[in-house]
C-alpha positions in Angstrom: 0.0 0.0 0.0 3.1 2.2 0.3 2.8 3.0 4.0 6.2 3.1 5.8 6.7 0.4 8.4 7.0 3.0 11.2 3.6 4.4 10.3 2.1 0.9 10.0 3.2 0.2 13.6 1.6 3.5 14.8 -1.7 2.6 13.0 -1.6 -0.9 14.5 -1.0 0.5 18.0 -4.0 2.9 17.6 -6.3 0.1 16.3 -5.2 -2.2 19.1 -6.0 0.6 21.7 -9.4 1.2 20.2 -10.2 -2.6 20.3 -9.1 -2.7 24.0 -11.3 0.4 24.7 -14.3 -1.5 23.3 -13.7 -4.3 25.8 -13.7 -2.1 28.9 -16.2 -3.0 31.5 -18.0 0.1 32.8 -20.1 -0.5 35.9 -23.2 1.7 36.3 -24.1 3.1 39.7 -27.0 5.0 41.3 -29.8 4.4 38.8 -27.6 5.0 35.8 -26.5 8.5 36.9 -22.9 7.5 37.6 -20.4 4.9 36.4 -16.9 3.6 37.2 -14.1 1.6 35.6 -12.1 -0.7 37.7 -8.5 0.5 38.1 -7.4 -3.1 37.6 -9.2 -3.6 34.2 -6.6 -5.2 31.9 -8.1 -3.5 28.9 -7.8 -0.1 30.4 -4.1 -0.9 31.3 -3.4 -2.0 27.7 -5.2 1.0 26.2 -3.2 3.5 28.3 0.0 1.6 27.7 -0.5 1.6 23.9 -1.3 5.3 23.7 0.9 6.5 26.5 -1.9 8.2 28.4 -2.1 8.5 32.2 -4.1 5.7 33.7 -5.9 7.7 36.4 -6.9 10.5 34.0 -8.3 8.1 31.5 -10.2 6.2 34.2 -11.7 9.6 35.4 -12.6 11.0 32.0 -14.3 7.9 30.7 -16.9 8.3 33.4 -17.3 12.1 33.6 -18.8 14.4 31.0 -17.5 17.9 30.6 
């Protein structure tokens, strides 16, 4: 396709992160008004590792609208 190998690896890392994000288990609380993600969720850990984002910040912003 003409894509450099370094760009291919970046694309694969982003796709893998998106797939892990889709496997996150989000628990609803208080009649659906609140939610949480376990800090030990392996998919969240993989997602953060692949994209290099801070685990605690991602865990917070997945469950809070702003």
